[in-house]
CHARMM-style PDB file with segment names, atoms N, HN, CA, C and O in Angstrom:
ATOM      1  N   MET     1     -26.353  38.219  62.499  1.00  0.00      PROA
ATOM      2  CA  MET     1     -27.433  39.106  62.184  1.00  0.00      PROA
ATOM      3  C   MET     1     -27.192  39.660  60.780  1.00  0.00      PROA
ATOM      4  O   MET     1     -26.089  40.087  60.438  1.00  0.00      PROA
ATOM      5  N   THR     2     -28.254  39.639  59.985  1.00  0.00      PROA
ATOM      6  HN  THR     2     -29.150  39.292  60.263  1.00  0.00      PROA
ATOM      7  CA  THR     2     -28.146  40.145  58.619  1.00  0.00      PROA
ATOM      8  C   THR     2     -29.070  41.349  58.434  1.00  0.00      PROA
ATOM      9  O   THR     2     -29.989  41.574  59.222  1.00  0.00      PROA
ATOM     10  N   ILE     3     -28.809  42.100  57.394  1.00  0.00      PROA
ATOM     11  HN  ILE     3     -28.062  41.916  56.754  1.00  0.00      PROA
ATOM     12  CA  ILE     3     -29.673  43.232  57.049  1.00  0.00      PROA
ATOM     13  C   ILE     3     -31.092  42.730  56.794  1.00  0.00      PROA
ATOM     14  O   ILE     3     -32.061  43.364  57.212  1.00  0.00      PROA
ATOM     15  N   LEU     4     -31.215  41.604  56.114  1.00  0.00      PROA
ATOM     16  HN  LEU     4     -30.428  41.090  55.774  1.00  0.00      PROA
ATOM     17  CA  LEU     4     -32.527  41.044  55.810  1.00  0.00      PROA
ATOM     18  C   LEU     4     -33.289  40.714  57.098  1.00  0.00      PROA
ATOM     19  O   LEU     4     -34.480  41.007  57.204  1.00  0.00      PROA
ATOM     20  N   GLN     5     -32.616  40.112  58.064  1.00  0.00      PROA
ATOM     21  HN  GLN     5     -31.649  39.873  57.978  1.00  0.00      PROA
ATOM     22  CA  GLN     5     -33.264  39.809  59.345  1.00  0.00      PROA
ATOM     23  C   GLN     5     -33.737  41.087  60.022  1.00  0.00      PROA
ATOM     24  O   GLN     5     -34.823  41.118  60.600  1.00  0.00      PROA
ATOM     25  N   LEU     6     -32.936  42.134  59.954  1.00  0.00      PROA
ATOM     26  HN  LEU     6     -32.054  42.109  59.484  1.00  0.00      PROA
ATOM     27  CA  LEU     6     -33.327  43.405  60.558  1.00  0.00      PROA
ATOM     28  C   LEU     6     -34.512  44.034  59.830  1.00  0.00      PROA
ATOM     29  O   LEU     6     -35.379  44.641  60.460  1.00  0.00      PROA
ATOM     30  N   GLN     7     -34.552  43.892  58.519  1.00  0.00      PROA
ATOM     31  HN  GLN     7     -33.848  43.399  58.007  1.00  0.00      PROA
ATOM     32  CA  GLN     7     -35.703  44.395  57.758  1.00  0.00      PROA
ATOM     33  C   GLN     7     -36.970  43.644  58.160  1.00  0.00      PROA
ATOM     34  O   GLN     7     -38.027  44.251  58.334  1.00  0.00      PROA
ATOM     35  N   TYR     8     -36.864  42.338  58.304  1.00  0.00      PROA
ATOM     36  HN  TYR     8     -36.006  41.845  58.161  1.00  0.00      PROA
ATOM     37  CA  TYR     8     -38.011  41.540  58.720  1.00  0.00      PROA
ATOM     38  C   TYR     8     -38.429  41.921  60.138  1.00  0.00      PROA
ATOM     39  O   TYR     8     -39.619  42.054  60.424  1.00  0.00      PROA
ATOM     40  N   PHE     9     -37.449  42.096  61.022  1.00  0.00      PROA
ATOM     41  HN  PHE     9     -36.483  41.988  60.790  1.00  0.00      PROA
ATOM     42  CA  PHE     9     -37.757  42.504  62.385  1.00  0.00      PROA
ATOM     43  C   PHE     9     -38.521  43.824  62.388  1.00  0.00      PROA
ATOM     44  O   PHE     9     -39.536  43.955  63.073  1.00  0.00      PROA
ATOM     45  N   GLN    10     -38.036  44.802  61.626  1.00  0.00      PROA
ATOM     46  HN  GLN    10     -37.212  44.696  61.070  1.00  0.00      PROA
ATOM     47  CA  GLN    10     -38.669  46.121  61.595  1.00  0.00      PROA
ATOM     48  C   GLN    10     -40.111  46.021  61.104  1.00  0.00      PROA
ATOM     49  O   GLN    10     -40.995  46.687  61.642  1.00  0.00      PROA
ATOM     50  N   ALA    11     -40.352  45.204  60.097  1.00  0.00      PROA
ATOM     51  HN  ALA    11     -39.633  44.662  59.660  1.00  0.00      PROA
ATOM     52  CA  ALA    11     -41.719  45.039  59.583  1.00  0.00      PROA
ATOM     53  C   ALA    11     -42.616  44.391  60.630  1.00  0.00      PROA
ATOM     54  O   ALA    11     -43.755  44.817  60.817  1.00  0.00      PROA
ATOM     55  N   VAL    12     -42.119  43.378  61.305  1.00  0.00      PROA
ATOM     56  HN  VAL    12     -41.194  43.032  61.152  1.00  0.00      PROA
ATOM     57  CA  VAL    12     -42.915  42.726  62.357  1.00  0.00      PROA
ATOM     58  C   VAL    12     -43.169  43.711  63.488  1.00  0.00      PROA
ATOM     59  O   VAL    12     -44.269  43.756  64.038  1.00  0.00      PROA
ATOM     60  N   TYR    13     -42.171  44.490  63.834  1.00  0.00      PROA
ATOM     61  HN  TYR    13     -41.277  44.454  63.387  1.00  0.00      PROA
ATOM     62  CA  TYR    13     -42.320  45.497  64.887  1.00  0.00      PROA
ATOM     63  C   TYR    13     -43.393  46.518  64.492  1.00  0.00      PROA
ATOM     64  O   TYR    13     -44.207  46.921  65.323  1.00  0.00      PROA
ATOM     65  N   GLU    14     -43.388  46.928  63.240  1.00  0.00      PROA
ATOM     66  HN  GLU    14     -42.726  46.601  62.565  1.00  0.00      PROA
ATOM     67  CA  GLU    14     -44.360  47.915  62.754  1.00  0.00      PROA
ATOM     68  C   GLU    14     -45.774  47.348  62.695  1.00  0.00      PROA
ATOM     69  O   GLU    14     -46.718  47.980  63.168  1.00  0.00      PROA
ATOM     70  N   TYR    15     -45.923  46.159  62.114  1.00  0.00      PROA
ATOM     71  HN  TYR    15     -45.155  45.645  61.730  1.00  0.00      PROA
ATOM     72  CA  TYR    15     -47.244  45.579  61.897  1.00  0.00      PROA
ATOM     73  C   TYR    15     -47.767  44.772  63.082  1.00  0.00      PROA
ATOM     74  O   TYR    15     -48.969  44.529  63.186  1.00  0.00      PROA
ATOM     75  N   ARG    16     -46.862  44.354  63.980  1.00  0.00      PROA
ATOM     76  HN  ARG    16     -45.885  44.552  63.895  1.00  0.00      PROA
ATOM     77  CA  ARG    16     -47.230  43.535  65.143  1.00  0.00      PROA
ATOM     78  C   ARG    16     -47.921  42.225  64.733  1.00  0.00      PROA
ATOM     79  O   ARG    16     -48.739  41.663  65.461  1.00  0.00      PROA
ATOM     80  N   ASN    17     -47.544  41.772  63.525  1.00  0.00      PROA
ATOM     81  HN  ASN    17     -46.880  42.229  62.934  1.00  0.00      PROA
ATOM     82  CA  ASN    17     -48.144  40.555  62.976  1.00  0.00      PROA
ATOM     83  C   ASN    17     -47.210  40.019  61.901  1.00  0.00      PROA
ATOM     84  O   ASN    17     -46.834  40.752  60.986  1.00  0.00      PROA
ATOM     85  N   MET    18     -46.834  38.758  62.002  1.00  0.00      PROA
ATOM     86  HN  MET    18     -47.140  38.163  62.746  1.00  0.00      PROA
ATOM     87  CA  MET    18     -45.878  38.191  61.050  1.00  0.00      PROA
ATOM     88  C   MET    18     -46.475  38.027  59.659  1.00  0.00      PROA
ATOM     89  O   MET    18     -45.776  38.224  58.664  1.00  0.00      PROA
ATOM     90  N   THR    19     -47.746  37.673  59.572  1.00  0.00      PROA
ATOM     91  HN  THR    19     -48.313  37.513  60.380  1.00  0.00      PROA
ATOM     92  CA  THR    19     -48.369  37.509  58.259  1.00  0.00      PROA
ATOM     93  C   THR    19     -48.468  38.840  57.540  1.00  0.00      PROA
ATOM     94  O   THR    19     -48.167  38.922  56.349  1.00  0.00      PROA
ATOM     95  N   ARG    20     -48.886  39.885  58.245  1.00  0.00      PROA
ATOM     96  HN  ARG    20     -49.130  39.818  59.212  1.00  0.00      PROA
ATOM     97  CA  ARG    20     -48.968  41.205  57.614  1.00  0.00      PROA
ATOM     98  C   ARG    20     -47.582  41.712  57.216  1.00  0.00      PROA
ATOM     99  O   ARG    20     -47.415  42.312  56.154  1.00  0.00      PROA
ATOM    100  N   ALA    21     -46.605  41.470  58.062  1.00  0.00      PROA
ATOM    101  HN  ALA    21     -46.740  40.983  58.924  1.00  0.00      PROA
ATOM    102  CA  ALA    21     -45.230  41.866  57.734  1.00  0.00      PROA
ATOM    103  C   ALA    21     -44.761  41.139  56.480  1.00  0.00      PROA
ATOM    104  O   ALA    21     -44.168  41.747  55.590  1.00  0.00      PROA
ATOM    105  N   ALA    22     -45.025  39.844  56.412  1.00  0.00      PROA
ATOM    106  HN  ALA    22     -45.507  39.349  57.135  1.00  0.00      PROA
ATOM    107  CA  ALA    22     -44.624  39.060  55.243  1.00  0.00      PROA
ATOM    108  C   ALA    22     -45.302  39.580  53.978  1.00  0.00      PROA
ATOM    109  O   ALA    22     -44.666  39.697  52.931  1.00  0.00      PROA
ATOM    110  N   ASN    23     -46.582  39.889  54.078  1.00  0.00      PROA
ATOM    111  HN  ASN    23     -47.099  39.794  54.929  1.00  0.00      PROA
ATOM    112  CA  ASN    23     -47.296  40.428  52.917  1.00  0.00      PROA
ATOM    113  C   ASN    23     -46.697  41.756  52.474  1.00  0.00      PROA
ATOM    114  O   ASN    23     -46.549  41.999  51.277  1.00  0.00      PROA
ATOM    115  N   ALA    24     -46.356  42.607  53.416  1.00  0.00      PROA
ATOM    116  HN  ALA    24     -46.477  42.410  54.389  1.00  0.00      PROA
ATOM    117  CA  ALA    24     -45.766  43.906  53.081  1.00  0.00      PROA
ATOM    118  C   ALA    24     -44.394  43.751  52.432  1.00  0.00      PROA
ATOM    119  O   ALA    24     -43.995  44.565  51.599  1.00  0.00      PROA
ATOM    120  N   LEU    25     -43.681  42.703  52.820  1.00  0.00      PROA
ATOM    121  HN  LEU    25     -44.005  42.041  53.496  1.00  0.00      PROA
ATOM    122  CA  LEU    25     -42.339  42.450  52.288  1.00  0.00      PROA
ATOM    123  C   LEU    25     -42.344  41.566  51.040  1.00  0.00      PROA
ATOM    124  O   LEU    25     -41.304  41.349  50.418  1.00  0.00      PROA
ATOM    125  N   TYR    26     -43.526  41.061  50.684  1.00  0.00      PROA
ATOM    126  HN  TYR    26     -44.371  41.237  51.190  1.00  0.00      PROA
ATOM    127  CA  TYR    26     -43.662  40.158  49.534  1.00  0.00      PROA
ATOM    128  C   TYR    26     -42.841  38.886  49.701  1.00  0.00      PROA
ATOM    129  O   TYR    26     -42.182  38.424  48.770  1.00  0.00      PROA
ATOM    130  N   VAL    27     -42.896  38.330  50.911  1.00  0.00      PROA
ATOM    131  HN  VAL    27     -43.432  38.706  51.668  1.00  0.00      PROA
ATOM    132  CA  VAL    27     -42.231  37.065  51.208  1.00  0.00      PROA
ATOM    133  C   VAL    27     -43.221  36.182  51.953  1.00  0.00      PROA
ATOM    134  O   VAL    27     -44.307  36.629  52.322  1.00  0.00      PROA
ATOM    135  N   SER    28     -42.845  34.935  52.171  1.00  0.00      PROA
ATOM    136  HN  SER    28     -41.963  34.572  51.871  1.00  0.00      PROA
ATOM    137  CA  SER    28     -43.731  34.027  52.884  1.00  0.00      PROA
ATOM    138  C   SER    28     -43.659  34.276  54.389  1.00  0.00      PROA
ATOM    139  O   SER    28     -42.648  34.752  54.906  1.00  0.00      PROA
ATOM    140  N   GLN    29     -44.734  33.950  55.071  1.00  0.00      PROA
ATOM    141  HN  GLN    29     -45.555  33.563  54.651  1.00  0.00      PROA
ATOM    142  CA  GLN    29     -44.773  34.117  56.516  1.00  0.00      PROA
ATOM    143  C   GLN    29     -43.729  33.245  57.212  1.00  0.00      PROA
ATOM    144  O   GLN    29     -43.107  33.708  58.168  1.00  0.00      PROA
ATOM    145  N   PRO    30     -43.509  31.991  56.768  1.00  0.00      PROA
ATOM    146  CA  PRO    30     -42.462  31.191  57.409  1.00  0.00      PROA
ATOM    147  C   PRO    30     -41.065  31.820  57.291  1.00  0.00      PROA
ATOM    148  O   PRO    30     -40.234  31.649  58.183  1.00  0.00      PROA
ATOM    149  N   SER    31     -40.805  32.542  56.201  1.00  0.00      PROA
ATOM    150  HN  SER    31     -41.479  32.681  55.476  1.00  0.00      PROA
ATOM    151  CA  SER    31     -39.507  33.217  56.056  1.00  0.00      PROA
ATOM    152  C   SER    31     -39.326  34.274  57.133  1.00  0.00      PROA
ATOM    153  O   SER    31     -38.247  34.401  57.711  1.00  0.00      PROA
ATOM    154  N   VAL    32     -40.376  35.025  57.400  1.00  0.00      PROA
ATOM    155  HN  VAL    32     -41.253  34.921  56.931  1.00  0.00      PROA
ATOM    156  CA  VAL    32     -40.319  36.061  58.425  1.00  0.00      PROA
ATOM    157  C   VAL    32     -40.181  35.423  59.803  1.00  0.00      PROA
ATOM    158  O   VAL    32     -39.353  35.847  60.609  1.00  0.00      PROA
ATOM    159  N   SER    33     -40.978  34.424  60.064  1.00  0.00      PROA
ATOM    160  HN  SER    33     -41.650  34.079  59.409  1.00  0.00      PROA
ATOM    161  CA  SER    33     -40.936  33.734  61.355  1.00  0.00      PROA
ATOM    162  C   SER    33     -39.551  33.137  61.624  1.00  0.00      PROA
ATOM    163  O   SER    33     -39.032  33.226  62.736  1.00  0.00      PROA
ATOM    164  N   THR    34     -38.965  32.533  60.599  1.00  0.00      PROA
ATOM    165  HN  THR    34     -39.387  32.461  59.695  1.00  0.00      PROA
ATOM    166  CA  THR    34     -37.630  31.939  60.728  1.00  0.00      PROA
ATOM    167  C   THR    34     -36.586  33.020  61.011  1.00  0.00      PROA
ATOM    168  O   THR    34     -35.713  32.830  61.857  1.00  0.00      PROA
ATOM    169  N   ALA    35     -36.670  34.132  60.322  1.00  0.00      PROA
ATOM    170  HN  ALA    35     -37.380  34.287  59.635  1.00  0.00      PROA
ATOM    171  CA  ALA    35     -35.708  35.217  60.529  1.00  0.00      PROA
ATOM    172  C   ALA    35     -35.785  35.762  61.956  1.00  0.00      PROA
ATOM    173  O   ALA    35     -34.757  36.037  62.576  1.00  0.00      PROA
ATOM    174  N   ILE    36     -37.001  35.916  62.472  1.00  0.00      PROA
ATOM    175  HN  ILE    36     -37.835  35.693  61.968  1.00  0.00      PROA
ATOM    176  CA  ILE    36     -37.165  36.409  63.844  1.00  0.00      PROA
ATOM    177  C   ILE    36     -36.617  35.377  64.824  1.00  0.00      PROA
ATOM    178  O   ILE    36     -35.942  35.734  65.789  1.00  0.00      PROA
ATOM    179  N   GLN    37     -36.902  34.105  64.583  1.00  0.00      PROA
ATOM    180  HN  GLN    37     -37.450  33.815  63.799  1.00  0.00      PROA
ATOM    181  CA  GLN    37     -36.399  33.046  65.461  1.00  0.00      PROA
ATOM    182  C   GLN    37     -34.870  33.009  65.453  1.00  0.00      PROA
ATOM    183  O   GLN    37     -34.248  32.816  66.497  1.00  0.00      PROA
ATOM    184  N   GLU    38     -34.268  33.193  64.284  1.00  0.00      PROA
ATOM    185  HN  GLU    38     -34.773  33.350  63.435  1.00  0.00      PROA
ATOM    186  CA  GLU    38     -32.805  33.202  64.190  1.00  0.00      PROA
ATOM    187  C   GLU    38     -32.204  34.375  64.973  1.00  0.00      PROA
ATOM    188  O   GLU    38     -31.179  34.217  65.636  1.00  0.00      PROA
ATOM    189  N   LEU    39     -32.836  35.541  64.897  1.00  0.00      PROA
ATOM    190  HN  LEU    39     -33.668  35.670  64.358  1.00  0.00      PROA
ATOM    191  CA  LEU    39     -32.371  36.684  65.689  1.00  0.00      PROA
ATOM    192  C   LEU    39     -32.488  36.390  67.183  1.00  0.00      PROA
ATOM    193  O   LEU    39     -31.574  36.672  67.958  1.00  0.00      PROA
ATOM    194  N   GLU    40     -33.620  35.823  67.570  1.00  0.00      PROA
ATOM    195  HN  GLU    40     -34.362  35.594  66.941  1.00  0.00      PROA
ATOM    196  CA  GLU    40     -33.821  35.484  68.985  1.00  0.00      PROA
ATOM    197  C   GLU    40     -32.778  34.468  69.451  1.00  0.00      PROA
ATOM    198  O   GLU    40     -32.253  34.576  70.559  1.00  0.00      PROA
ATOM    199  N   ASP    41     -32.488  33.508  68.625  1.00  0.00      PROA
ATOM    200  HN  ASP    41     -32.914  33.421  67.725  1.00  0.00      PROA
ATOM    201  CA  ASP    41     -31.473  32.506  68.985  1.00  0.00      PROA
ATOM    202  C   ASP    41     -30.085  33.140  69.082  1.00  0.00      PROA
ATOM    203  O   ASP    41     -29.311  32.822  69.985  1.00  0.00      PROA
ATOM    204  N   GLU    42     -29.781  34.037  68.146  1.00  0.00      PROA
ATOM    205  HN  GLU    42     -30.410  34.295  67.413  1.00  0.00      PROA
ATOM    206  CA  GLU    42     -28.469  34.679  68.146  1.00  0.00      PROA
ATOM    207  C   GLU    42     -28.261  35.543  69.391  1.00  0.00      PROA
ATOM    208  O   GLU    42     -27.175  35.553  69.970  1.00  0.00      PROA
ATOM    209  N   PHE    43     -29.303  36.264  69.795  1.00  0.00      PROA
ATOM    210  HN  PHE    43     -30.185  36.256  69.324  1.00  0.00      PROA
ATOM    211  CA  PHE    43     -29.200  37.143  70.963  1.00  0.00      PROA
ATOM    212  C   PHE    43     -29.572  36.453  72.274  1.00  0.00      PROA
ATOM    213  O   PHE    43     -29.376  37.016  73.351  1.00  0.00      PROA
ATOM    214  N   SER    44     -30.105  35.240  72.183  1.00  0.00      PROA
ATOM    215  HN  SER    44     -30.264  34.783  71.308  1.00  0.00      PROA
ATOM    216  CA  SER    44     -30.571  34.483  73.362  1.00  0.00      PROA
ATOM    217  C   SER    44     -31.625  35.247  74.152  1.00  0.00      PROA
ATOM    218  O   SER    44     -31.622  35.241  75.383  1.00  0.00      PROA
ATOM    219  N   VAL    45     -32.529  35.905  73.424  1.00  0.00      PROA
ATOM    220  HN  VAL    45     -32.531  35.909  72.424  1.00  0.00      PROA
ATOM    221  CA  VAL    45     -33.658  36.610  74.038  1.00  0.00      PROA
ATOM    222  C   VAL    45     -34.876  36.462  73.141  1.00  0.00      PROA
ATOM    223  O   VAL    45     -34.753  36.173  71.951  1.00  0.00      PROA
ATOM    224  N   LYS    46     -36.040  36.661  73.715  1.00  0.00      PROA
ATOM    225  HN  LYS    46     -36.141  36.896  74.682  1.00  0.00      PROA
ATOM    226  CA  LYS    46     -37.261  36.744  72.928  1.00  0.00      PROA
ATOM    227  C   LYS    46     -37.447  38.195  72.520  1.00  0.00      PROA
ATOM    228  O   LYS    46     -37.310  39.092  73.353  1.00  0.00      PROA
ATOM    229  N   LEU    47     -37.755  38.442  71.256  1.00  0.00      PROA
ATOM    230  HN  LEU    47     -37.866  37.714  70.580  1.00  0.00      PROA
ATOM    231  CA  LEU    47     -37.976  39.794  70.774  1.00  0.00      PROA
ATOM    232  C   LEU    47     -39.449  40.176  70.788  1.00  0.00      PROA
ATOM    233  O   LEU    47     -39.792  41.357  70.855  1.00  0.00      PROA
ATOM    234  N   PHE    48     -40.319  39.168  70.724  1.00  0.00      PROA
ATOM    235  HN  PHE    48     -40.041  38.210  70.669  1.00  0.00      PROA
ATOM    236  CA  PHE    48     -41.760  39.402  70.733  1.00  0.00      PROA
ATOM    237  C   PHE    48     -42.451  38.368  71.603  1.00  0.00      PROA
ATOM    238  O   PHE    48     -42.063  37.199  71.625  1.00  0.00      PROA
ATOM    239  N   LEU    49     -43.480  38.808  72.319  1.00  0.00      PROA
ATOM    240  HN  LEU    49     -43.794  39.757  72.300  1.00  0.00      PROA
ATOM    241  CA  LEU    49     -44.386  37.878  72.981  1.00  0.00      PROA
ATOM    242  C   LEU    49     -45.374  37.429  71.917  1.00  0.00      PROA
ATOM    243  O   LEU    49     -45.931  38.258  71.197  1.00  0.00      PROA
ATOM    244  N   ARG    50     -45.591  36.149  71.812  1.00  0.00      PROA
ATOM    245  HN  ARG    50     -45.139  35.475  72.396  1.00  0.00      PROA
ATOM    246  CA  ARG    50     -46.455  35.603  70.766  1.00  0.00      PROA
ATOM    247  C   ARG    50     -47.925  35.716  71.176  1.00  0.00      PROA
ATOM    248  O   ARG    50     -48.610  34.713  71.377  1.00  0.00      PROA
ATOM    249  N   THR    51     -48.384  36.949  71.294  1.00  0.00      PROA
ATOM    250  HN  THR    51     -47.828  37.763  71.131  1.00  0.00      PROA
ATOM    251  CA  THR    51     -49.786  37.242  71.588  1.00  0.00      PROA
ATOM    252  C   THR    51     -50.401  37.825  70.326  1.00  0.00      PROA
ATOM    253  O   THR    51     -49.716  37.994  69.318  1.00  0.00      PROA
ATOM    254  N   LYS    52     -51.671  38.127  70.379  1.00  0.00      PROA
ATOM    255  HN  LYS    52     -52.228  37.990  71.198  1.00  0.00      PROA
ATOM    256  CA  LYS    52     -52.331  38.773  69.235  1.00  0.00      PROA
ATOM    257  C   LYS    52     -52.837  40.117  69.700  1.00  0.00      PROA
ATOM    258  O   LYS    52     -53.747  40.158  70.529  1.00  0.00      PROA
ATOM    259  N   PRO    53     -52.301  41.219  69.214  1.00  0.00      PROA
ATOM    260  CA  PRO    53     -51.163  41.322  68.305  1.00  0.00      PROA
ATOM    261  C   PRO    53     -49.856  41.012  69.031  1.00  0.00      PROA
ATOM    262  O   PRO    53     -49.802  41.003  70.261  1.00  0.00      PROA
ATOM    263  N   LEU    54     -48.806  40.758  68.252  1.00  0.00      PROA
ATOM    264  HN  LEU    54     -48.850  40.765  67.253  1.00  0.00      PROA
ATOM    265  CA  LEU    54     -47.492  40.516  68.842  1.00  0.00      PROA
ATOM    266  C   LEU    54     -47.074  41.727  69.666  1.00  0.00      PROA
ATOM    267  O   LEU    54     -47.313  42.870  69.276  1.00  0.00      PROA
ATOM    268  N   GLN    55     -46.457  41.468  70.793  1.00  0.00      PROA
ATOM    269  HN  GLN    55     -46.263  40.539  71.110  1.00  0.00      PROA
ATOM    270  CA  GLN    55     -45.976  42.539  71.653  1.00  0.00      PROA
ATOM    271  C   GLN    55     -44.461  42.440  71.760  1.00  0.00      PROA
ATOM    272  O   GLN    55     -43.934  41.382  72.101  1.00  0.00      PROA
ATOM    273  N   PRO    56     -43.757  43.530  71.473  1.00  0.00      PROA
ATOM    274  CA  PRO    56     -42.301  43.477  71.620  1.00  0.00      PROA
ATOM    275  C   PRO    56     -41.914  43.377  73.092  1.00  0.00      PROA
ATOM    276  O   PRO    56     -42.525  44.012  73.951  1.00  0.00      PROA
ATOM    277  N   THR    57     -40.915  42.588  73.363  1.00  0.00      PROA
ATOM    278  HN  THR    57     -40.420  42.072  72.665  1.00  0.00      PROA
ATOM    279  CA  THR    57     -40.363  42.504  74.710  1.00  0.00      PROA
ATOM    280  C   THR    57     -39.454  43.715  74.912  1.00  0.00      PROA
ATOM    281  O   THR    57     -39.290  44.531  74.005  1.00  0.00      PROA
ATOM    282  N   GLN    58     -38.870  43.829  76.091  1.00  0.00      PROA
ATOM    283  HN  GLN    58     -39.004  43.166  76.828  1.00  0.00      PROA
ATOM    284  CA  GLN    58     -37.908  44.914  76.312  1.00  0.00      PROA
ATOM    285  C   GLN    58     -36.750  44.805  75.329  1.00  0.00      PROA
ATOM    286  O   GLN    58     -36.269  45.814  74.814  1.00  0.00      PROA
ATOM    287  N   ALA    59     -36.307  43.587  75.073  1.00  0.00      PROA
ATOM    288  HN  ALA    59     -36.698  42.767  75.491  1.00  0.00      PROA
ATOM    289  CA  ALA    59     -35.218  43.381  74.115  1.00  0.00      PROA
ATOM    290  C   ALA    59     -35.647  43.812  72.712  1.00  0.00      PROA
ATOM    291  O   ALA    59     -34.866  44.420  71.981  1.00  0.00      PROA
ATOM    292  N   GLY    60     -36.883  43.498  72.339  1.00  0.00      PROA
ATOM    293  HN  GLY    60     -37.518  43.004  72.933  1.00  0.00      PROA
ATOM    294  CA  GLY    60     -37.397  43.906  71.035  1.00  0.00      PROA
ATOM    295  C   GLY    60     -37.508  45.418  70.918  1.00  0.00      PROA
ATOM    296  O   GLY    60     -37.200  45.992  69.873  1.00  0.00      PROA
ATOM    297  N   GLN    61     -37.946  46.053  71.986  1.00  0.00      PROA
ATOM    298  HN  GLN    61     -38.196  45.587  72.834  1.00  0.00      PROA
ATOM    299  CA  GLN    61     -38.041  47.516  71.982  1.00  0.00      PROA
ATOM    300  C   GLN    61     -36.653  48.141  71.864  1.00  0.00      PROA
ATOM    301  O   GLN    61     -36.462  49.122  71.145  1.00  0.00      PROA
ATOM    302  N   ARG    62     -35.701  47.570  72.569  1.00  0.00      PROA
ATOM    303  HN  ARG    62     -35.855  46.774  73.154  1.00  0.00      PROA
ATOM    304  CA  ARG    62     -34.334  48.098  72.527  1.00  0.00      PROA
ATOM    305  C   ARG    62     -33.729  47.939  71.127  1.00  0.00      PROA
ATOM    306  O   ARG    62     -33.077  48.853  70.622  1.00  0.00      PROA
ATOM    307  N   LEU    63     -33.946  46.774  70.504  1.00  0.00      PROA
ATOM    308  HN  LEU    63     -34.475  46.032  70.914  1.00  0.00      PROA
ATOM    309  CA  LEU    63     -33.434  46.574  69.149  1.00  0.00      PROA
ATOM    310  C   LEU    63     -34.066  47.577  68.194  1.00  0.00      PROA
ATOM    311  O   LEU    63     -33.378  48.112  67.325  1.00  0.00      PROA
ATOM    312  N   ALA    64     -35.345  47.839  68.336  1.00  0.00      PROA
ATOM    313  HN  ALA    64     -35.904  47.404  69.042  1.00  0.00      PROA
ATOM    314  CA  ALA    64     -36.023  48.816  67.474  1.00  0.00      PROA
ATOM    315  C   ALA    64     -35.432  50.204  67.684  1.00  0.00      PROA
ATOM    316  O   ALA    64     -35.256  50.950  66.721  1.00  0.00      PROA
ATOM    317  N   GLN    65     -35.123  50.558  68.923  1.00  0.00      PROA
ATOM    318  HN  GLN    65     -35.266  49.951  69.705  1.00  0.00      PROA
ATOM    319  CA  GLN    65     -34.518  51.855  69.205  1.00  0.00      PROA
ATOM    320  C   GLN    65     -33.134  51.956  68.572  1.00  0.00      PROA
ATOM    321  O   GLN    65     -32.792  52.975  67.973  1.00  0.00      PROA
ATOM    322  N   LEU    66     -32.350  50.906  68.707  1.00  0.00      PROA
ATOM    323  HN  LEU    66     -32.628  50.078  69.193  1.00  0.00      PROA
ATOM    324  CA  LEU    66     -31.009  50.895  68.127  1.00  0.00      PROA
ATOM    325  C   LEU    66     -31.068  50.979  66.608  1.00  0.00      PROA
ATOM    326  O   LEU    66     -30.272  51.674  65.977  1.00  0.00      PROA
ATOM    327  N   GLU    67     -32.012  50.267  66.042  1.00  0.00      PROA
ATOM    328  HN  GLU    67     -32.659  49.702  66.554  1.00  0.00      PROA
ATOM    329  CA  GLU    67     -32.163  50.245  64.596  1.00  0.00      PROA
ATOM    330  C   GLU    67     -32.595  51.625  64.083  1.00  0.00      PROA
ATOM    331  O   GLU    67     -32.176  52.042  63.004  1.00  0.00      PROA
ATOM    332  N   ALA    68     -33.420  52.322  64.841  1.00  0.00      PROA
ATOM    333  HN  ALA    68     -33.761  51.983  65.718  1.00  0.00      PROA
ATOM    334  CA  ALA    68     -33.887  53.647  64.441  1.00  0.00      PROA
ATOM    335  C   ALA    68     -32.744  54.667  64.395  1.00  0.00      PROA
ATOM    336  O   ALA    68     -32.813  55.647  63.654  1.00  0.00      PROA
ATOM    337  N   ARG    69     -31.712  54.437  65.174  1.00  0.00      PROA
ATOM    338  HN  ARG    69     -31.656  53.640  65.776  1.00  0.00      PROA
ATOM    339  CA  ARG    69     -30.569  55.348  65.206  1.00  0.00      PROA
ATOM    340  C   ARG    69     -29.706  55.233  63.951  1.00  0.00      PROA
ATOM    341  O   ARG    69     -28.994  56.170  63.589  1.00  0.00      PROA
ATOM    342  N   CYS    70     -29.774  54.094  63.300  1.00  0.00      PROA
ATOM    343  HN  CYS    70     -30.352  53.333  63.594  1.00  0.00      PROA
ATOM    344  CA  CYS    70     -28.887  53.857  62.147  1.00  0.00      PROA
ATOM    345  C   CYS    70     -29.397  54.521  60.886  1.00  0.00      PROA
ATOM    346  OT1 CYS    70     -28.766  54.415  59.834  1.00  0.00      PROA
TER     347      CYS     70
END
C-alpha cells in the first residue's frame, strides 16, 4: 500500500466515481482504477461495489475510517 494509492482511494470514496476522482487528482482514470484494484488485491477484499454511483463496501468504509484517523 502506498500513500498515492490511499490518496486515490480517498478521492474515489469522496466522489463515488473514478472519472471524477481522476479529474480532481489531475490523473487518468485508468491510473485511479489500477490503484484501487491493487489495493483490493493486496487486502483480498473489494473496496467498492461497481455500481453508479460507486458504493463502498464494509471494507471500504473501514479503510476510510482508518484513514480519517491519521
